[in-house]
Every structure is written in structure tokens, then in C-alpha cells.
C-alpha positions in Angstrom: -39.7 39.5 61.8 -37.4 36.5 61.3 -39.0 33.1 61.4 -38.2 31.0 64.4 -37.4 27.3 64.4 -40.5 25.3 63.7 -42.0 28.0 61.4 -43.4 30.1 64.3 -43.5 34.0 64.0 -44.4 34.6 67.7 -42.5 37.3 69.5 -40.3 36.5 72.4 -36.9 35.3 73.1 -35.4 32.8 70.8 -35.9 29.2 72.0 -33.0 27.0 73.0 -31.9 25.2 69.8 -31.1 22.0 71.6 -34.6 21.9 73.2 -36.2 22.7 69.9 -34.3 19.8 68.2 -35.4 17.3 70.9 -39.0 18.4 70.5 -38.8 17.8 66.8 -37.4 14.3 67.3 -40.2 13.4 69.7 -42.8 14.5 67.1 -41.2 12.4 64.4 -41.0 9.3 66.7 -44.8 9.6 67.5 -45.7 9.9 63.8 -43.4 7.1 62.6 -44.7 3.4 62.3 -44.1 1.0 65.1 -40.6 -0.5 65.4 -40.1 -3.9 63.7 -36.9 -4.9 65.2 -33.5 -5.7 63.7 -33.8 -7.2 60.2 -37.5 -6.7 60.2 -38.1 -9.2 63.0 -40.7 -8.6 65.7 -39.2 -7.6 69.1 -39.6 -9.8 72.1 -42.5 -7.6 73.3 -44.4 -8.2 70.0 -48.0 -9.3 70.4 -48.7 -13.0 70.4 -49.4 -14.9 67.2 -52.9 -14.8 66.0 -55.2 -17.7 66.8 -55.0 -20.6 64.4 -51.3 -20.2 63.6 -50.5 -23.4 65.6 -53.1 -25.4 63.6 -51.5 -24.2 60.4 -48.1 -25.4 61.5 -49.5 -28.8 62.4 -51.2 -28.9 59.0 -48.0 -28.1 57.2 -46.2 -30.9 59.2 -48.9 -33.4 58.4 -48.8 -32.5 54.8 -45.0 -32.9 54.6 -45.2 -36.3 56.3 -47.9 -37.4 53.9 -45.8 -36.3 50.9 -42.8 -38.2 52.2 -44.9 -41.3 52.9 -46.4 -41.3 49.5 -42.9 -40.9 47.9 -41.5 -43.8 49.9 -44.5 -46.0 49.0 -44.0 -45.1 45.3 -40.3 -45.9 45.4 -40.9 -49.2 47.2 -43.6 -50.2 44.7 -41.3 -49.3 41.8 -38.4 -51.3 43.2 -40.7 -54.3 43.8 -42.0 -54.2 40.3 -38.5 -53.9 38.9 -37.2 -56.8 40.9 -40.1 -59.1 40.0 -40.0 -58.3 36.3 -37.7 -58.8 33.4 -37.0 -55.1 32.9 -33.4 -54.1 31.8 -31.0 -54.6 34.7 -33.5 -56.4 37.0 -31.7 -59.7 36.8 -28.4 -58.0 37.7 -30.0 -56.2 40.6 -31.5 -59.4 41.9 -28.1 -61.1 41.7 -26.4 -58.2 43.4 -29.0 -58.1 46.2 -28.8 -61.9 46.9 -25.0 -61.7 46.8 -25.0 -58.8 49.3 -27.2 -60.5 51.8 -25.5 -63.9 51.6 -21.9 -62.8 51.4 -19.8 -63.7 54.4 -18.6 -61.2 56.9 -14.9 -61.5 57.7 -15.4 -62.1 61.5 -11.7 -62.7 62.0 -10.9 -59.3 60.6 -13.5 -57.7 62.8 -12.2 -59.4 65.9 -8.6 -58.4 65.0 -9.6 -54.8 64.5 -11.5 -54.7 67.7 -8.7 -56.3 69.7 -6.2 -53.8 68.2 -8.4 -50.8 68.9 -9.9 -51.7 72.3 -7.4 -54.3 73.6 -9.7 -57.3 73.7 -12.2 -59.4 71.8 -15.9 -58.2 71.6 -17.1 -60.8 74.1 -20.4 -58.9 74.4 -21.4 -60.4 71.0 -22.7 -64.0 71.2 -20.7 -65.1 68.2 -17.4 -64.3 70.0 -18.5 -65.0 73.6 -19.5 -68.6 72.7 -16.3 -69.3 70.7 -15.1 -71.9 73.2 -18.5 -73.5 73.7 -19.6 -74.5 70.2 -16.8 -75.0 67.7 -17.8 -73.7 64.3 -15.8 -74.9 61.3 -15.1 -73.2 58.0 -16.2 -69.6 59.0 -19.5 -70.3 60.7 -20.4 -73.7 59.1 -21.4 -76.1 61.9 -21.0 -79.7 61.0 -23.7 -80.7 63.5 -26.3 -78.7 61.6 -25.4 -80.2 58.1 -27.6 -82.9 56.6 -26.8 -85.7 54.2 -27.1 -85.0 50.5 -29.2 -88.2 50.1 -30.1 -91.3 51.9 -27.8 -94.1 50.7 -24.4 -95.9 51.2 -21.0 -94.2 50.9 -19.2 -96.5 48.4 -16.3 -94.3 47.5 -14.5 -92.0 50.0 -12.7 -88.8 49.4 -9.3 -90.5 49.9 -10.2 -93.0 47.1 -11.8 -90.5 44.7 -9.6 -87.5 45.2 -12.2 -84.9 44.4 -15.4 -85.9 46.2 -17.4 -88.9 47.3 -19.8 -91.3 45.7 -23.1 -92.3 47.3 -25.2 -95.2 46.2 -29.0 -94.5 46.6 -32.3 -95.8 45.3 -33.6 -94.2 42.1 -35.9 -91.3 42.8 -34.4 -90.5 46.2 -34.4 -86.8 47.0 -31.1 -84.9 46.6 -31.0 -82.3 49.4 -28.9 -79.2 50.1 -26.5 -80.1 53.0 -26.5 -76.5 54.3 -28.4 -73.3 53.7 -27.1 -71.3 50.7 -27.6 -69.8 47.3 -27.7 -71.8 44.1 -24.8 -70.7 41.9 -25.3 -72.9 38.8 -27.4 -75.7 37.4 -25.4 -77.2 34.5 -27.1 -79.7 32.2 -24.9 -82.6 30.9 -25.1 -84.6 27.7 -26.7 -87.6 29.4 -29.7 -85.5 30.5 -28.4 -85.2 34.1 -27.4 -82.0 35.8 -24.7 -80.7 38.2 -25.9 -78.3 40.8 -23.5 -75.9 42.7 -24.6 -74.2 45.9 -22.7 -71.5 47.7 -22.7 -71.3 51.5 -21.1 -69.3 54.3 -17.4 -69.5 54.8 -16.8 -69.3 51.0 -17.9 -73.0 50.8 -19.4 -74.4 47.6 -21.1 -77.8 47.5 -21.4 -79.8 44.3 -24.1 -82.3 43.5 -23.4 -84.4 40.3 -25.6 -86.8 38.4 -28.8 -85.1 39.5 -32.1 -85.7 37.7 -35.0 -83.3 37.5 -33.4 -80.4 39.2 -36.0 -78.4 41.2 -33.8 -75.2 41.6 -32.4 -72.6 39.4 -29.5 -70.1 39.8 -30.0 -67.5 42.6 -32.5 -69.6 44.4 -32.1 -69.8 48.2 -32.2 -73.2 49.7 -32.3 -74.2 53.4 -30.5 -77.2 54.8 -32.4 -80.3 53.7 -34.1 -78.4 50.9 -34.8 -80.4 47.8 -32.4 -79.9 44.8 -33.5 -82.8 42.6 -33.6 -86.6 42.6 -31.2 -89.5 42.1 -31.7 -90.9 38.6 -33.3 -94.3 38.0 -30.8 -97.1 37.9 -30.0 -99.0 34.8 -30.9 -102.3 36.4 -34.3 -102.6 38.0 -34.1 -102.6 41.8 -30.5 -101.4 41.6 -29.0 -98.2 42.8 -27.7 -95.1 41.2 -24.7 -93.0 42.2 -24.7 -89.4 43.4 -21.5 -87.5 43.2 -20.9 -85.0 46.1 -18.0 -82.6 46.5 -17.1 -79.6 48.7 -14.7 -76.7 47.9 -13.6 -73.8 50.0 -11.8 -70.9 48.3 -11.5 -73.0 45.2 -9.7 -75.8 47.0 -11.2 -79.3 47.4 -12.2 -80.3 50.9 -13.0 -83.7 52.3 -16.9 -83.7 52.6 -16.6 -85.7 55.8 -15.1 -82.7 57.5 -18.3 -80.6 57.0 -21.1 -83.2 56.7 -21.6 -86.0 59.4 -21.5 -89.1 57.2 -20.6 -91.3 60.2 
């Protein structure tokens, strides 16, 4: 007797082939493993995550944060040690950093770009809003906030000297920075005195000549009134010594009276 579909030898009429094929499909589906979704992903009806999976996620997040924090602390410590040591390149790095934080921003260019782009000046910023209230000279330098380089008498004006002014002061008087800035140079002279150059905002450089016992060195930051050195002792007892003081902007000599209130 011929074998019927499904391997059966029972007698009777032949079964419907389509019905037989559907029965076979149902049997294979029941015996196959559960569906895992497209690409092996669990379907939306998949059972919930096992207990503790949320804690493991938080643990991984905390571990990642701790690793990043440790790496940041290590980099900060390495940078601090490099900047405060004499390792190769540390001096150049310090100079670059000081220059970057003290370099002037070109506010006129910013204002021109803002006006061209938005059709007006950025008056919401205090530096532009108060432009008519407090006049700042030389790119942010305010004459009212400058101090005298030393206590003494102005005996030679800029008009008479041509490059700077001469101030007569008692020996040992403090020589002070007239405005906040960075020390550019401390140059020793043959007579044992020094010339100190300080750079300020607005590309201004102040020059202090005939300074004794300088108390600063290049790249030092000084505030207005900060001590730079002293006026040397006079040749005659009870007499006075001279301090030379000059101001330059963009390499051009400027009358010191325009930036420092000598009157």
C-alpha cells in the first residue's frame, strides 16, 4: 500500500495535500524555539528585564564617571607640576598662558562685526552700554585708575624730554606700577641700576628707568600700585634721585600725562 503523507499507512481516502502541509507547519512552529525578533532583538512583548539590571547600569555609570574624574585629576596634576617646574617647554608654556590671558581683545572689531551683522552695537554688554558714561582711553585704560610711579616732583616734562618724563624723589622711595600688567623685561645696566618694562591693556608698555633693587622678574603680574623696585640713593646726602618714566603704545611714544594723572 502506498505511503501517505506524514508516513501513515492507514487506509482511507487520500488527505487534502494543502491541509496536510498546514498541519506540518503547525507542528514545526510548536517545536521551534521562541521568536527573538528581527536582528536577534527581543520583541515588544518580551518579558521584563531580570531584577538587578538597573543597579548594574547605575554601577557602570558610576564607574565611568569615576574613571573620567580620576583621568581629569591626573591631567590637572601633571599640568600643575609641569607649569611649576623647569621641565623642557615649561617656561614657554607659562609665557604663552600669561600672554593668552593678558592679551587685549579688539573690542572695536567686535563692535563693528556686531553692528554689521545685527544692525546695532551690543548695548546689552556693560562695556558698550556705558561707553558714554565713563570715557576709557587707550583701549580700556582709565586714567582715573592709574597711580603715580613714585612720590616726587616732576622736573622734566615730556615736551622737554621728548621720550618720557623725569621725576625727582627721595632715595629709597618705592617705584610702583602705574597700572595692572605683566612684566616684560628687567634689564640691568652698567651702573647697577635696572630698566623695567611692563605691558598693559591697549598695547601699552610703561618703562621705568634708573630703578634700584628690582622686586619683579619677567612674566610677573603686577597690580596698579604694585612695587617694582626703589629709587636709588642720591649722590649727595639728603638730596634726590631721578626716576625715568615713559609710555609707549604700539611702539610709539606717548605723553605719560595722557595716561597717568600727574596734575
